[in-house]
C-alpha positions in Angstrom: -13.6 -6.6 1.5 -12.1 -10.1 1.2 -13.4 -12.0 4.3 -9.9 -12.8 5.6 -8.5 -9.3 5.1 -9.4 -7.7 8.4 -7.3 -10.3 10.3 -4.3 -9.3 8.2 -4.9 -5.6 8.2 -5.5 -5.1 11.9 -3.3 -6.2 14.8 -5.1 -7.1 18.0 -4.2 -3.7 19.4 -5.6 -2.0 16.3 -8.8 -4.1 16.5 -9.2 -3.0 20.1 -8.7 0.7 19.1 -11.2 0.1 16.2 -13.8 -1.1 18.8 -13.2 2.0 20.9 -13.9 4.2 17.9 -16.8 2.5 16.4 -19.7 0.0 17.0 -18.8 -3.0 14.8 -22.0 -4.9 15.6 -21.2 -8.6 15.3 -17.9 -7.8 13.6 -18.8 -9.8 10.4 -17.3 -8.7 7.1 -19.5 -7.7 4.2 -18.4 -9.4 1.0 -21.6 -8.5 -1.0 -24.4 -5.9 -0.7 -27.4 -7.7 -2.1 -28.4 -10.4 0.4 -31.1 -9.5 3.0 -28.6 -9.7 5.8 -26.2 -7.3 4.0 -29.0 -4.9 3.2 -30.1 -4.9 6.8 -26.5 -4.0 7.9 -26.3 -1.3 5.3 -29.5 0.3 6.6 -27.7 0.9 9.9 -24.1 1.8 9.1 -22.7 5.3 9.0 -19.2 4.4 7.9 -17.9 1.8 5.5 -14.4 0.5 5.8 -13.5 -1.0 2.4 -10.5 -2.9 1.1 -9.4 -5.2 -1.6 -12.3 -7.3 -2.9 -14.9 -4.7 -2.1 -18.1 -4.8 -4.1 -19.1 -1.7 -6.0 -20.9 1.0 -4.0 -23.3 2.3 -6.5 -26.7 4.0 -6.6 -28.5 0.8 -5.6 -26.3 0.2 -2.6 -26.5 3.8 -1.5 -30.3 3.6 -1.6 -30.1 0.9 1.1 -27.6 2.9 3.2 -29.4 6.2 4.1 -27.2 6.9 7.1 -23.9 6.4 5.3 -21.7 9.5 5.6 -18.1 8.2 5.0 -16.2 5.5 3.1 -12.7 4.8 4.4 -10.7 2.7 1.9 -7.9 0.7 3.5 -5.8 0.6 0.3 -5.0 2.8 -2.7 -7.4 3.7 -5.5 -11.1 4.0 -4.8 -12.1 4.3 -8.5 -12.9 0.6 -9.0 -15.5 0.3 -6.2 -17.0 3.7 -5.6 -19.5 5.1 -8.1 -19.7 8.9 -8.7 -23.0 8.9 -6.8 -21.0 8.6 -3.5 -19.5 12.1 -4.1 -22.8 13.4 -5.5 -24.5 12.5 -2.2 -21.8 14.3 -0.2 -20.3 11.2 1.3 -16.8 11.7 2.6 -14.2 9.4 1.0 -10.7 8.7 2.3 -7.9 6.5 1.0 -4.8 4.9 2.5 -2.9 5.5 -0.8 -0.3 7.6 1.0 0.5 4.7 3.4 0.5 2.3 0.5 2.9 4.6 -1.4 5.6 4.1 1.2 6.5 0.5 0.5 6.3 1.1 -3.3 8.8 3.9 -2.9 11.1 1.7 -0.8 10.9 -1.1 -3.4 11.7 1.4 -6.2 14.7 2.9 -4.3 16.1 -0.6 -3.8 15.7 -1.5 -7.4 17.2 1.8 -8.6 20.4 1.3 -6.6 20.7 -2.4 -7.5 20.1 -2.0 -11.2 22.3 1.0 -11.7 25.0 -1.0 -9.8 24.6 -3.7 -12.5 23.4 -6.4 -10.2 21.1 -8.2 -12.7 23.9 -8.6 -15.2 26.5 -9.5 -12.6 24.2 -12.2 -11.2 23.6 -13.6 -14.6 27.4 -13.7 -15.3 28.0 -15.3 -11.9 25.5 -18.1 -12.7 27.0 -18.7 -16.1 30.6 -18.9 -14.9 29.9 -20.5 -11.5 32.7 -18.5 -10.1 34.6 -15.2 -10.1 33.2 -12.2 -12.0 35.6 -9.5 -13.1 33.4 -6.5 -12.2 35.9 -3.8 -13.0 36.5 -5.0 -16.6 33.2 -6.6 -17.5 31.0 -3.8 -16.1 32.9 -0.6 -16.4 29.9 1.7 -16.8 27.8 0.6 -13.8 27.5 2.4 -10.5 25.5 4.9 -8.5 27.8 7.9 -9.0 26.5 10.8 -11.0 23.9 8.8 -13.0 20.7 10.3 -14.1 17.4 8.9 -12.8 14.2 10.0 -14.6 10.9 9.8 -12.7 7.7 9.9 -14.8 5.0 11.3 -12.6 5.1 13.4 -9.5 2.5 11.2 -7.8 2.5 10.3 -4.1 5.0 7.6 -4.9 7.0 9.6 -7.4 7.5 12.4 -4.7 8.5 9.8 -2.1 11.1 8.3 -4.5 12.5 11.7 -5.3 12.9 12.5 -1.6 14.4 9.0 -0.9 17.1 9.7 -3.6 18.3 12.9 -2.0 21.2 11.3 0.0 22.7 9.7 -3.1 25.0 11.1 -5.7 22.4 10.8 -8.4 20.9 13.4 -10.6 17.1 13.3 -10.5 14.9 14.6 -13.3 11.1 14.4 -13.4 8.3 14.7 -16.0 4.8 15.6 -15.0 2.4 18.0 -16.7 1.1 19.2 -13.4 4.6 19.9 -11.9 6.2 23.3 -12.4 9.9 24.2 -12.0 9.4 25.4 -8.4 7.6 22.2 -7.4 10.3 20.1 -9.0 13.1 22.1 -7.2 11.3 21.4 -3.9 11.7 17.7 -4.6 15.4 18.1 -5.5 14.7 17.4 -9.2 14.9 19.1 -12.5 11.7 19.2 -14.7 12.0 17.8 -18.2 9.7 16.9 -21.0 9.0 13.2 -21.3 11.0 12.9 -24.5 14.1 14.6 -23.0 13.8 12.5 -19.9 13.7 9.3 -21.9 16.6 10.4 -24.1 19.0 11.5 -21.3 18.2 9.2 -18.3 20.2 6.2 -17.3 17.2 4.8 -15.5 13.5 5.6 -16.0 10.9 4.8 -13.2 7.2 5.1 -13.9 4.9 6.7 -11.3 2.0 8.0 -13.4 -1.6 7.0 -12.9 -3.3 4.6 -15.3 -5.8 6.8 -17.1 -6.8 7.1 -20.7 -4.1 9.7 -21.4 -1.3 7.5 -20.0 -2.2 4.2 -21.7 0.9 3.0 -23.6 2.6 6.3 -22.9 5.8 4.4 -23.4 5.2 3.2 -27.0 7.7 2.0 -29.6 9.0 5.5 -30.6 9.4 6.6 -27.0 11.1 3.4 -25.9 13.5 3.8 -28.8 14.5 7.2 -27.3 16.0 5.4 -24.3 19.7 5.1 -24.1 21.4 1.8 -24.9 21.8 0.0 -21.5 19.1 2.1 -19.8 16.9 0.6 -17.1 13.1 0.8 -17.0 11.3 0.3 -13.7 7.5 0.0 -13.6 5.7 -0.2 -10.3 2.7 1.8 -11.5 0.4 -0.2 -13.9 1.3 -2.4 -16.9 -0.9 -0.4 -19.2 1.5 2.5 -19.1 3.9 0.5 -21.4 3.2 -1.0 -24.8 4.5 -4.5 -24.0 4.5 -5.5 -27.7 7.0 -2.7 -28.2 8.9 -3.3 -25.0 9.5 -7.1 -25.6 11.9 -6.7 -28.6 13.9 -4.0 -26.7 14.4 -6.5 -23.8 15.0 -9.6 -26.0 17.7 -7.7 -27.9 19.3 -6.9 -24.5 19.3 -3.1 -25.4 17.4 -2.3 -22.2 17.1 -3.8 -18.7 13.7 -3.8 -16.9 12.3 -4.3 -13.5 8.6 -5.0 -13.9 6.4 -5.4 -10.8 3.3 -4.9 -13.1 2.7 -6.0 -16.6 0.1 -6.1 -19.3 -1.4 -8.6 -19.1 -0.7 -9.5 -15.5 0.7 -12.1 -15.1 2.4 -12.4 -18.5 1.6 -15.4 -20.7 3.4 -18.5 -19.9 5.3 -18.4 -23.3 6.5 -14.8 -22.9 10.3 -14.6 -23.4 10.5 -12.1 -20.5 10.3 -15.0 -18.0 13.7 -16.2 -19.0 15.7 -13.1 -19.8 18.6 -12.2 -17.5 18.1 -8.5 -18.1 14.5 -8.6 -16.8 13.5 -8.8 -13.2 9.8 -9.8 -12.8 8.2 -9.5 -9.4 4.5 -10.5 -8.7 3.0 -7.0 -7.9 4.8 -7.0 -4.5 5.9 -3.4 -4.3 2.7 -2.3 -2.5 1.9 -3.1 1.1 2.6 -6.7 2.1 2.7 -8.5 5.4 3.3 -6.2 8.3 3.1 -3.2 6.0 -0.7 -3.7 5.9 -0.8 -2.5 9.5 0.2 1.0 8.2 -3.0 1.0 6.1 -5.0 0.1 9.2 -3.5 3.0 11.0 -4.9 5.4 8.4 -8.4 3.9 8.9 -8.1 4.4 12.6 -6.9 8.0 12.2 -9.8 8.8 9.9 -12.4 7.2 12.2 -11.0 9.4 15.0 -11.4 12.5 12.9 -15.0 11.6 12.1 -15.8 11.0 15.7 -14.3 14.3 16.6 -16.1 16.1 13.8 -12.8 17.0 12.1 -12.0 16.9 8.4 -10.5 13.7 7.0 -6.7 13.7 6.8 -6.6 11.8 3.4 -9.7 12.8 1.5 -10.5 11.9 -2.1 -12.3 14.7 -4.0 -14.5 14.1 -7.0 -12.6 16.8 -8.9 -9.3 14.8 -8.7 -10.7 11.5 -10.0 -9.8 12.2 -13.6 -6.1 12.5 -12.9 -5.4 10.2 -10.0 -4.8 6.4 -10.0 
């Protein structure tokens, strides 16, 4: 992982627990797998704890790590740094994706409530007038009472968002090809096709994985289905949205957007989205930040304890799921 990441992931108490659970050797952080020193370390280790910045664990790396039996990833997706050979060799793989999903769901909940309340437009009007905003007359359709929220994807994050919305007077609908009516009902949501969700929702929040089937799933025809004044929130991946089609919808003011991820990321310096009052751009901050990183470390410690006790991992990643997860 990045060399400075462990000091941000682990508190002193967590580091002490880590040393109780595992022999860390000299405690140095591997940032590459090719040097003689790194290869010597790999020859001895049984567990790799990976994180952001991890080199790829491929066949060549595995050949130098004959004792490796588990990879514990202290973040979300493992698809960028673990080759299929890891699963083919029977190595256990775990992810902290569930822990990373929590702050994303919290961010999404906050943005749902703020944007349906009309806060972006009210803030822009306040800046323009430098004074009183007549909310009742200027924004008669805003509010969080009996509005429809459409969730695209019943992923870890999508499910957490659905659960977080339960206390509010909002109607939640969800579109996911792997979710049936019973599963949606358990989340307090109504299942809809993507097209019906887009057509009838006041706000659409994306929580689908970035795979070949979801690239530009919100293209020009589908964006055109969205209601005038609807809100789009994207905390998933920028590739889910065709930004060439989204840009005119936002420039015209027909839609409002909260974009924590974009394509490309960051946007070009001359993109009009930087200056639009109906667009909130945030720098990929929805996931774990600051103290939230310690939640990821807790998952690593939990999984190490399971390995030490000869128990199954709590958050395994199976090869069969790689084609449909982030």
